[in-house]
Steps between C-alpha positions, in 0.01 A plus 500: 500500500397698193740632244236699314478260209122475541451874460389635166769698323410865464420629151453148367142468374299196598366257241158661538645849442688382191185341360299816569761715326504268199121518477512882512756502220300248299185710521681824418672338201167364378339844521794653312465234229127563469549880489745457211245302298613149598806480273692174482865481596511779759445288810849541646497875441159530666617288795816705560313829465239380749775385736679836475175685559428295812854557629460876446177498703665307783795744515271804530 
């Protein structure tokens, strides 16, 4: 008798999907950092901007 506990929850990304998303953000943040001349101390800003940009693309 199954109670559905083995089913994947909808809208919950798998480990592989989370890792892929993180890699996409990492690359986008790196490219932003390079485009700005590789300044020090802007890593969090670049990360969040890359994350927001990815989220915007997904929503479209």
